[in-house]
C-alpha positions in Angstrom: 19.6 -2.2 -6.6 16.1 -3.0 -5.3 17.6 -5.4 -2.8 19.8 -2.7 -1.3 16.9 -0.3 -1.2 14.7 -2.8 0.6 17.5 -3.7 3.1 18.4 -0.1 4.0 14.8 1.0 4.3 13.9 -2.0 6.5 16.9 -1.6 8.8 16.7 2.1 9.3 12.9 2.1 9.6 13.0 -0.7 12.2 15.3 1.3 14.5 14.1 4.8 13.7 14.2 7.0 16.8 16.4 4.4 18.7 19.6 4.6 16.6 20.7 8.2 16.0 23.5 7.5 13.5 24.2 5.2 10.7 27.4 4.2 8.9 25.6 4.0 5.5 28.0 2.6 3.0 31.5 2.0 4.4 31.6 -1.4 2.6 31.9 0.4 -0.7 35.3 1.9 0.0 38.8 0.4 0.3 40.3 -0.3 3.7 43.6 1.1 2.7 42.1 4.4 1.5 38.7 5.1 2.8 38.3 7.9 0.3 38.6 5.5 -2.6 35.7 3.4 -3.9 36.5 -0.3 -4.0 36.2 -1.3 -7.7 35.9 -5.0 -6.7 33.0 -4.4 -4.3 30.0 -6.5 -5.3 27.6 -3.5 -5.1 29.8 -1.2 -7.1 30.3 -3.9 -9.8 26.7 -4.8 -10.1 24.8 -1.5 -9.2 27.4 1.0 -10.2 28.8 3.9 -8.2 25.4 5.5 -8.1 24.5 3.1 -5.3 26.4 5.4 -2.9 24.1 8.5 -3.2 21.1 6.2 -3.4 22.0 4.5 -0.2 22.2 7.8 1.6 18.9 9.0 0.1 17.2 5.8 1.1 18.6 5.9 4.7 17.5 9.6 5.0 14.0 8.8 3.8 13.7 6.0 6.3 15.2 7.9 9.2 15.3 11.6 8.5 16.6 12.6 12.0 19.5 10.2 12.0 23.0 11.3 11.2 24.5 9.5 8.2 28.2 8.8 7.8 
């Protein structure tokens, strides 16, 4: 999970104030039903579903004024 934390923090911090919105974790959901977590997603399999709220928390900490989707 440290890899995801580092990546999200780096990206959002780099563009803080220049990008006003982020699509935080669309990769974790299925294409056919965007409300359903993809059980085959590498992050879900290896980090568990708690990666989703953590990704939002990390993005908010790195760019607190950005809208997160």
